[in-house]
N, C-alpha and C positions, 0 to 999 in steps of 0.2 A: 224410226223415221219421224222427222219433225212434222207436226200437224200444220197444214196450210189453210189459211182462211182468206176470204175476199172482203176488202173494205166496204164496197157497196152493199154486200149482203149484211154485214154487221150494222151498218148505218140503217138499213131498212128494218132490221130486227128491232133495234131500239126505237126507231121512228114509230113502229107499230105497237110499242109499249111492252115488248117482250124482254125477258131477263137474259142478259149476256152471261156466258159461262166464264169462269176464272181463266180458262185457256184463251178465250177470245179477247178478254180484257188484257191479258199479258201480251198477246200478239199485237194488239193495237199500240200498247205502250212501247214495245220494242221497235215498232216502225215509226212511232212519233219521234224517237231519238236517233233513228237511223242505225240501229244495232245490226251488225254484220253487213253493213252497207245497203240495207233495204229500208227505204223510207217511204211513208205514205205522203200523198199530196196534201198540202196545207188546207186546201178547200175541203178535202174529205174529212180531215181532223176537225175543222170548224163545223162541218155538217153534223158529225157525230156529237160534238159538244152541245150543239143546239138541240139535238134529239134528246140528249140526257137532260138538258135544262127543261124541256117541255114534258118529258115523260118520267123524269126522276129515275132514281136507282133504288133497288132494295137494299136493306142493311148488308146482306151477303155480297152484293155487287160492290157496295162501297168499300167493304173490307178487302175484296179482291183488287179493286182499283188502288187502294192505299198500299197494299202489299206489292203490287207490280211497280208502282212509282218508287217505293222505298228501295227496291232492289235495282233500280236504274243507277244507283250510286250511293254507297254507304261509307261511313267513317270506320277506321280501323284503330282499335285500342290494343295496348300490350296484353298478351295472355297472362303474364305474371307481373302485375304492377309492382314497382320498386318498394312500395310501402308494405309488401309481403302479405297483403290481404286483398280480397276482391274489392274492386272499386264499387261504391254505391253511386251509380250514375243517375242523376235526377234532373228534371227541367220543369219549366213552367211556361205556359202560353196564355196570353191575354188577347181577347178579340178586339182590343183597342178602346182606350178611354181618354178623356180630356184630363190632362195633368197626371197621367198614369206613369209614375216613375218607380213602380214597385220592383221591377227587375234590378234596378241599380242598387237597391238595398238588400233584396232577397238573395241574390247570387252570392255576395260575399258573406252574408250571415249563414247561409247553408254551408259554405266552404269552411267557416269557422266551427261548424258542428260536425265536420268530418265528411261531408258529402263532396262528390265531384260533379261540377255543374258546367257542362259544355253548352252554354246558352246561345243558341243561334237565333238571332233577332232580325227585325226588319226595319225599314225606313218608314217615314210618315205615310199613312194611308188615309186618303180623303181628308176629313177634318181632324183626325187624331194625330198626335205626335208619335214619331218612331223612336224606339230605344237607341238605334244606331245614330240617329241625328243628335240625340242628347249626348251620347258618348263622344261624338266627333266635335263637340264644342270644347273639348279639352285638347289643347294643342299637342300634336304628336300621336294621339291615340289611333292605333291601327286596328281597323275592324276586320282586315283580311288576313287570317292565319290559315296556313295549310294544315294538313292532318298532323304532321310531325310537330308543328308549333303549338297546335291545340293540345297535343299529348303532353308536351313540355309544360304548358300552362297548368294543366290539371295536376301534373306531378309536383310542380313547385309551389303553386298557389292554391289550387283546388277549384278554381273557376275561371271562366273567360266569357266575355260578351262579344260575339263576332257576327259577321254577315255570312250568308250562304256562299260556300265555295263553289268553284266551277264544276267540280266532280261530285258534289253532293246533290243527289236527286235531280239530275238534269231534266228528267221528264216533267218535274214541277215547273221549271222555267219555261219549257216549251209549251205546256198546257196553259200556264198563266198568261203568257204572251198571246196565245190564240184566244183565250177567254176574253182578254182585254179588248180585242178588235172584233169580237163576234157577239158582244152584249150577253155573255153567259157568266159573268163574274159572280152573280148572286146565287148560282146553283148550289144547293146545300151539299149534295154528294161531292161536288168538285171542290167546294170550300173545305169540307172535312178531309178529303184525301190530300189536299195541298198542305194543310196544317199538320196532320198526323204523320204523313210520309217523311217529312223532314225530322220530326221528333223520333220516329222509329229508326231512321237512318243513323241517329246518334247512338243507337243501341242502349237506350236508357232503361233503367229498371222501374222507374216510377215517374209519373207525370201529373202535374196539377194544372187544371184549366180554369181560368178566370173569365167567365162569359159575362160580359157587361150587358145590362139591360137598362133602358130608359131613354129620355129625350136626346141625350148626347151620345148614345151608343148606336151601333149598327142594328142591334136587336132592340126594337122600340118597346116591345112588351115582354112580360115574363113568359108568356106562352111561346113566343118566338125563341127566346133565350133557352127555355127548357128543351124545346125541340132540337136546337143546335147542340146543346150540351149533351143530350142523350146520344145523338148521332156521333159526336166526337168521342165520347166515352166508349161506345160500342166499337168504333173503328180502331181506337187505341188498344182496347182489350183484345181485339182480333189480331193485333201484332204482338201480343204477349206482354203488354206493358200494364203494370198496376196503375190504375187511373182513377182520379176523382175530379169532379167539376163543381164549381161554385157559381151560382148566379149572383152577381153583385150590382148594387145600385149605381147607375151612371146618369142620373138626372142632372146633378151639379158636379163641378170639377172635383177630383180627389186631391187632397192637399190644398196648398195655398198658391201654387204657381202654375202657369201655363207658358211653355217656351223652353227652349233647349238648355241654355246655360242656367236659367233660373231653376229649372228642375234638377239640374246637377247640384246646384247650391242647396236646394231643399233636401235632396238625397243625402248630402253631407251633413245637414242638420240632423236628419234621422240617424245617421251613423255615429253622430256625436251624442245621441241619446235624448235629444229634445226636438224631434220633428213633430209634424202634425199627427194627432192621435189616429185619424182615419187611415193615414198611410201606414203608420207603424202597426196598428192593430191588424190590418189586412196582411201585411208582411208576416206577422206572427201566425195568423190563421193559416195562410198558404204554406209557410215553412213548416209549421207544426204538423200539418197533414202529410207533407212529404216525408218527414221523419217517421211518422206513423206508418205510412205505406211501405217504407223500406224495412219495417220492423226494427228500426234503430231505437226507438223509445215510444211509449204511449203518447197519445195525442196531446193531452194537457201538459205533460212533461216536455214534449217537443215544442209546444207554443212558448213555454217558459224558457227553454234553452235558446230559442231564437231571440227572445227579448233580452236575455242575459248577454248573448253575443253582441247585440246592439249596444247595450248599456255599459258593458265593460271595455269596449273599444276593440275587441278581437275582430269584429266584422269590418271595422274601419281599417285595421291593419291589412286585412285581406284585400280590401278595395285598393289601398295604396300599392300593394304588391302586384295586383292585377294591372293597374295603370302602367307601372314600370315594365311589366312583362309584355305589354302590348304597345310599347314604343314611347311612352311619355318619359321625358327626362326626369331622372330621380329627384333633382332639386325642386322641380315644379310639382311633382307628385307629392313630395313631402310637404312643401309649403301649402298646397291645396288642402291636404288632409290635416294639417296642423292649425288651420284657421279655426278660431274659437267658435264661429258660426252662431253667435248670439243673435245675429241678424243676417238675413239672406244677402244683403248688400256687401258683406265682408268678402264675398267670393270674387268681387271685381279686382281685388289685388292680384289675382292669378288668371282670370278669364277676361275675354274681351267684353267691354261694357258698351251698352247702347248710348248713342249720343245724347238722348234726352229722356227725361222722365216726367210724365204728366199725372197728377193726382185727380181722381174723379170723386166728387162729393155726393153724399146722400141728399136727395131733394125733399124728403119728408121723414119725420120720426116714426118709429114703429118697430116691428120685428121682421126679420128676413124670412119670408115664406118660401122663396125660390130663387135660385141663381141659374140662369139658362146656360148650361155648359156648352151646348152646341153653338149658340150665338157667340160666346166668348172665344171658342175655338176658331170660328170663322174669322173673327176680328184679329186674333193672334196670327192666323195664317196669312191674312191680308197684309199684316205688318211685315211679313217676311219670315215668320217662324215655320212655315210649312210650304207645301207645293200644291199647285193645281195641275202640273204636268211634270214628267220625269226630269226634264231639262232645267227646271227652275232651281236657282241657287238659294240655299238657306242662309238667313241671317241669324246666327246662333244667339246673338245678344238680345234680340227683341222678345217681347212677350208681355205677360200680365201677371200681376201679383195681387192676391186678394187679402183684404184685412178683416173680412167678415165671413161667417159661416152660416149655414142653414140654422135658423133659430136665434141668431144674434140680435140683441137689442141695439138699435141705432138712433142717433139724434140727427136732426137736420143739420147739414154742414159737415158731418163726419166724413173723413176720407174712407171710402169703402174699397177702392181699387186703385192700383198704380199701373200705368202703362209705360213700358220701356220701348222706345221707338227711335228710328233713324229718320233721315229725310228732313222734312220741315220741323221747326221747333214746336209749332202749335199743331195739334191734331185737328183734322176737319170736324166741323160741327156734326156732320152726319155720323162720324165714328163715335163721338161723345154721346149722341142721342141713342145710337145702337147699344152702347155700353149700359146706359141708364135703363134702357128698355129690357135689358137682360136681368135686372134686379126687380123682384116683387116684394113689396113691403106691405104688411097688414097691421091693423091697430091692435089686434089681440095676440097674446103670447103664442109662440110657435115652439113645439117640442123639438129639440135638436135631434139630428140623426145619431143614433147610438152605435149603429153598426152598418157596414156596407153590404154584408152578406145577407142575401134574401133566402136562399136555400141551397142545399147540397144535392148533387146528383152523383150516385155511385154506379 
């Protein structure tokens, strides 16, 4: 006989700071999605989420919530993959960063190393750019694949970058929508369950987590990042997934571009073997760790294998095949991937170009001590590269291109940043001032950032 609970009693139990059982949590999730025709009232669900926000959840509660959400809708893969060996399914999640185009390079590089990568990604979140928005700057790219289409993509290409399907973890969509209107978005256990349930629903073998920390990240301090990373690793391990997390620096943008088509262009530069070192190095770090977690090869060998896949063009070939598999016309995909990419601007032969470009010059000589990634992300979003609400339309062509890095030596009058924009030909003075205020120059030499990785969390 099925166990029956009462929603007000569960709300009261959590309101008073007590731990919910796994049976109670599953019962709530079943009613949140209306399983068997029984649905809880939205106000009750909102009240419970607020109780969780205020009283938190234990690690075991978070694992139970993640498991219940995962089972609300999962993907199905073939029992006997056509390549006659068990698929090694892997994925990566980033908590969001400015200029973060890692997924666009990592997914095809992993596929080139024999992994299967069903990368379910999201749109822009607050000030950070979304992987799906970047991919949709490529004409014809379809982010909505059903289970059969994803299976075909993994069989024929080895990777796909897609959005969440209607039948994948419907509990997450319901809870997220309720969190959004009840001021409970920031709850750690709810964040963790939302992220990990979607990854667990992919039935992956290994997961790498890129937890960004710094001025331009959601986790402003290393302590906050470490807390989230440990919670994510614990919840993921609770679903039987081999998991490793990295805290990475997100004070300044990663790479040299911010904005959707611009980041596609920079990703192609990386796949041609001459992208920014901080992007390529992080791709190799994350990819090497996934190859290690799946026992495919040792860590250092895995890092080198990812770098070789990038440098020899095999990752680029996978990227081209992925584009075609997901709806891009073959001539366009081929032209886009055949561009020499000595310069980001070569991409405009295939992608929509912004109406205007404005160069911003350095106001004094010295060394770049800081680049405020958060401020530049807000400027890019206000140009049209991001959203402030769901209904906002994205201008994929606008964004920012950096010509300096942390530690660069500059002279007065050097161009340090280019703005790609639409609308008026001249940028408002307030925008130029905000851009210049995001750059900090000092007289003494600054040591360049040698790695984005701060620490590992197993």
